C-alpha positions as CSV (number, residue, x, y, z in Angstrom):
1,X,-27.8,-22.5,-6.6
2,X,-24.0,-22.6,-7.2
3,X,-24.0,-19.0,-8.2
4,X,-25.8,-18.0,-5.1
5,X,-23.3,-19.9,-2.9
6,X,-20.5,-18.2,-4.8
7,X,-22.1,-14.8,-4.1
8,X,-22.5,-15.6,-0.4
9,X,-18.9,-16.7,0.0
10,X,-17.1,-14.1,-2.1
11,X,-17.0,-11.1,0.2
12,X,-16.4,-13.1,3.4
13,X,-13.5,-14.9,1.7
14,X,-11.9,-11.6,0.7
15,X,-12.5,-10.4,4.2
16,X,-10.8,-13.5,5.5
17,X,-7.9,-12.9,3.1
18,X,-7.4,-9.4,4.4
19,X,-7.7,-10.5,8.0
20,X,-5.1,-13.2,7.4
21,X,-2.7,-10.6,6.0
22,X,-3.3,-8.4,9.1
23,X,-2.6,-11.4,11.4
24,X,0.5,-12.4,9.5
25,X,1.9,-8.8,9.6
26,X,1.1,-8.4,13.3
27,X,2.7,-11.7,14.1
28,X,5.7,-10.8,12.0
29,X,6.0,-7.5,13.8
30,X,6.0,-9.2,17.2
31,X,8.6,-11.8,16.2
32,X,12.4,-11.6,16.3
33,X,12.2,-10.8,12.6
34,X,10.0,-7.8,13.0
35,X,13.0,-5.5,12.4
36,X,12.9,-6.6,8.7
37,X,9.6,-4.7,8.3
38,X,11.4,-1.5,9.2
39,X,12.7,0.2,6.1
40,X,15.6,1.7,8.0
41,X,16.9,-1.7,8.8
42,X,16.5,-3.6,5.5
43,X,20.2,-3.4,4.8
44,X,21.1,-4.4,8.4
45,X,20.1,-8.1,8.6
46,X,21.0,-9.7,11.9
47,X,23.7,-12.3,11.2
48,X,22.8,-14.2,14.3
49,X,19.2,-14.9,13.3
50,X,18.3,-18.4,12.2
51,X,17.3,-17.0,8.8
52,X,20.7,-15.5,8.1
53,X,22.6,-18.5,9.6
54,X,20.9,-20.7,7.1
55,X,22.5,-18.8,4.2
56,X,26.1,-18.2,3.5
57,X,27.3,-14.6,3.4
58,X,27.1,-13.2,-0.1
59,X,24.7,-11.7,-2.6
60,X,21.9,-14.2,-1.8
61,X,21.9,-13.2,1.9
62,X,22.8,-9.6,1.6
63,X,20.7,-8.6,-1.5
64,X,18.2,-11.2,-2.5
65,X,17.0,-12.0,1.0
66,X,16.2,-8.3,1.9
67,X,14.5,-7.9,-1.4
68,X,12.3,-11.0,-0.9
69,X,11.4,-9.9,2.6
70,X,10.4,-6.5,1.3
71,X,8.2,-8.0,-1.5
72,X,6.5,-10.3,0.9
73,X,5.9,-7.6,3.5
74,X,4.6,-5.2,0.8
75,X,2.2,-7.7,-0.8
76,X,0.9,-8.5,2.7
77,X,0.4,-4.8,3.3
78,X,-1.4,-4.3,0.0
79,X,-3.7,-7.2,0.8
80,X,-4.4,-5.9,4.3
81,X,-4.8,-2.2,3.5
82,X,-5.7,-1.7,-0.1
83,X,-7.6,-4.8,-1.2
84,X,-10.5,-4.0,1.3
85,X,-10.8,-0.5,-0.2
86,X,-11.6,-2.1,-3.6
87,X,-14.3,-4.5,-2.4
88,X,-17.1,-2.6,-4.1
89,X,-15.4,-2.9,-7.5
90,X,-14.6,-6.5,-7.0
91,X,-18.2,-7.3,-6.0
92,X,-19.5,-5.5,-9.1
93,X,-17.1,-7.4,-11.4
94,X,-18.0,-10.7,-9.7
95,X,-21.7,-10.1,-10.4
96,X,-20.9,-9.2,-14.0
97,X,-19.1,-12.5,-14.7
98,X,-21.0,-14.7,-12.2
99,X,-22.7,-16.7,-15.0
100,X,-19.3,-17.6,-16.6
101,X,-17.6,-20.9,-15.8
102,X,-14.3,-19.1,-15.6
103,X,-15.5,-16.4,-13.2
104,X,-13.0,-17.4,-10.5
105,X,-10.1,-17.0,-13.0
106,X,-11.3,-13.6,-14.1
107,X,-11.8,-12.3,-10.6
108,X,-8.3,-13.7,-9.7
109,X,-6.8,-11.9,-12.7
110,X,-8.5,-8.6,-11.7
111,X,-7.0,-8.9,-8.2
112,X,-3.6,-9.9,-9.6
113,X,-3.5,-6.8,-11.9
114,X,-4.4,-4.6,-8.9
115,X,-1.8,-6.1,-6.6
116,X,0.9,-6.0,-9.4
117,X,0.5,-2.2,-9.8
118,X,0.9,-1.7,-6.0
119,X,3.9,-4.0,-6.0
120,X,5.6,-2.1,-8.8
121,X,5.0,1.2,-6.9
122,X,6.4,-0.4,-3.7
123,X,9.5,-1.6,-5.5
124,X,10.1,1.8,-7.1
125,X,9.6,3.6,-3.8
126,X,11.8,1.2,-1.9
127,X,14.5,1.5,-4.5
128,X,14.4,5.3,-4.0
129,X,14.6,4.8,-0.3
130,X,17.6,2.4,-0.7
131,X,19.3,5.1,-2.8
132,X,18.7,7.6,0.0
133,X,20.0,5.0,2.5
134,X,23.1,4.5,0.5
135,X,23.7,8.3,0.4
136,X,23.2,8.4,4.1
137,X,26.1,6.0,4.4
138,X,28.4,8.7,2.9
139,X,26.9,11.6,4.8
140,X,25.8,12.1,8.3
141,X,23.2,14.7,7.3
142,X,20.2,12.3,7.1
143,X,21.1,10.8,10.5
144,X,21.2,14.2,12.1
145,X,18.1,15.5,10.3
146,X,15.8,12.4,10.2
147,X,13.0,14.7,11.4
148,X,13.4,16.8,8.2
149,X,12.8,13.7,6.0
150,X,9.7,12.8,8.0
151,X,8.3,16.3,8.0
152,X,9.0,16.6,4.2
153,X,7.1,13.3,3.6
154,X,4.2,14.5,5.7
155,X,4.1,17.9,3.9
156,X,4.2,16.2,0.5
157,X,1.3,13.9,1.5
158,X,-0.6,16.9,2.8
159,X,-0.1,19.1,-0.3
160,X,-1.1,16.2,-2.6
161,X,-4.5,16.1,-0.9
162,X,-5.3,19.4,-2.6
163,X,-4.1,18.4,-6.1
164,X,-6.3,17.9,-9.1
165,X,-4.7,14.5,-9.7
166,X,-5.8,13.4,-6.3
167,X,-9.4,14.3,-7.0
168,X,-9.4,12.9,-10.5
169,X,-8.1,9.5,-9.4
170,X,-10.4,9.5,-6.3
171,X,-13.5,10.1,-8.4
172,X,-12.5,7.1,-10.6
173,X,-12.2,5.0,-7.4
174,X,-15.5,6.2,-6.0
175,X,-17.5,5.2,-9.1
176,X,-16.7,1.5,-9.5
177,X,-19.8,0.6,-11.6
178,X,-19.0,3.1,-14.3
179,X,-15.3,2.2,-14.1
180,X,-16.1,-1.5,-14.8
181,X,-18.7,-0.9,-17.5
182,X,-16.5,1.5,-19.5
183,X,-13.7,-1.1,-19.7
184,X,-15.4,-4.5,-19.8
185,X,-16.1,-5.5,-23.4
186,X,-16.8,-9.3,-22.9
187,X,-14.0,-10.1,-25.5
188,X,-10.6,-11.5,-24.7
189,X,-11.9,-11.9,-21.2
190,X,-8.8,-13.0,-19.4
191,X,-6.7,-10.1,-20.8
192,X,-9.5,-7.6,-20.2
193,X,-9.9,-8.7,-16.6
194,X,-6.1,-8.3,-16.0
195,X,-6.1,-4.9,-17.7
196,X,-9.1,-3.8,-15.6
197,X,-7.2,-4.7,-12.5
198,X,-4.1,-2.8,-13.7
199,X,-6.2,0.3,-14.6
200,X,-7.9,0.2,-11.2
201,X,-4.6,-0.2,-9.5
202,X,-3.1,2.8,-11.4
203,X,-6.0,5.0,-10.3
204,X,-5.7,3.7,-6.8
205,X,-2.0,4.4,-6.7
206,X,-2.7,7.8,-8.2
207,X,-5.1,8.5,-5.4
208,X,-3.2,7.1,-2.5
209,X,0.5,7.1,-3.3
210,X,1.4,10.1,-1.1
211,X,-0.4,8.6,1.9
212,X,1.3,5.2,1.3
213,X,4.7,7.0,1.4
214,X,4.0,7.6,5.0
215,X,4.6,3.8,5.5
216,X,8.2,4.4,4.6
217,X,8.4,6.9,7.5
218,X,6.8,4.5,10.1
219,X,7.7,1.1,8.6
220,X,5.4,-1.3,6.9
221,X,5.3,-3.4,10.0
222,X,3.6,-0.7,12.1
223,X,0.2,-2.3,12.3
224,X,-1.4,0.6,14.1
225,X,-0.5,3.1,11.4
226,X,-1.5,0.6,8.8
227,X,-5.0,0.3,10.4
228,X,-5.3,4.1,10.6
229,X,-4.2,4.8,7.0
230,X,-6.2,1.9,5.6
231,X,-9.4,3.2,7.3
232,X,-8.8,6.7,6.0
233,X,-8.3,5.5,2.4
234,X,-11.3,3.2,2.6
235,X,-13.4,6.1,3.8
236,X,-12.2,8.4,1.1
237,X,-13.0,5.9,-1.6
238,X,-16.2,4.3,-0.4
239,X,-18.2,6.4,2.0
240,X,-20.7,8.9,0.7
241,X,-18.9,11.8,2.4
242,X,-15.4,10.3,1.8
243,X,-14.4,12.8,-0.9
244,X,-14.8,15.6,1.6
245,X,-12.1,14.0,3.8
246,X,-9.3,15.0,1.4
247,X,-8.9,18.6,2.4
248,X,-9.1,18.2,6.2
249,X,-6.7,15.4,6.0
250,X,-4.3,17.5,3.9
251,X,-4.5,20.3,6.5
252,X,-3.9,17.8,9.3
253,X,-0.8,16.4,7.6
254,X,0.6,19.9,6.9
255,X,0.0,20.9,10.5
256,X,1.8,17.8,11.7
257,X,4.8,18.5,9.4
258,X,4.9,22.1,10.7
259,X,4.7,21.0,14.3
260,X,7.7,18.6,13.8
261,X,9.7,21.3,12.1
262,X,8.9,23.9,14.8
263,X,9.7,21.4,17.6
264,X,13.1,20.8,16.1
265,X,14.0,24.3,14.9
266,X,12.7,26.4,17.8
267,X,15.2,25.1,20.4
268,X,18.1,25.7,17.9
269,X,16.9,29.3,17.3
270,X,16.6,29.9,21.0
């Protein structure tokens, strides 16, 4: 009876967790602190905000605070966008360990490993963005050619849709049963559950990293873009025809990049 109740609550609870993340991000975006979800303004904290007034000027306010805000926003985004795409794998794993008394811990470790991989990816990508932002402070080229950075990101994401790595990782994500069975040995359960989450996170990042880079163009607080990208990645990974989305999506992204470039360069050429 207890196992049946756990089964009936598991997916709804995960759905509520993702919905809560969406609500928090949307509320954050609408608040006076919504600017902190915009990557272009992470280094420009508003000194008049209550959050900044509560901290003295220095490393804590100027470095630690922006970093913590990014980590919080990125974890919320991962819970909102990426966790729902992995519900089939989580449900398969839950059924596999449902008879164990520590099943809640094992599922939690699986989720923790998955989120940790996405967090590391976000920190690395954000570090690269901050490096570009620092360079922009010494050069006016990025400010004058922001369109080129956006078009290049779109083109990179579009080209990656045709790569062998994309399809290899996508196939791993689309076969959650075999993915779990190949890695679950029933020994050192806690460590294995964490490693399973890490492995699934790595394949998920390998499949979706280029699309997720688009969030650095539009900002992680753009809930509309998050919904669209999350829906696309969920369809790619879980729908029967999802694998066939990769190529049309790649063409659409390349066309978008070309349109931006032409719109900016054509008037100059004329």
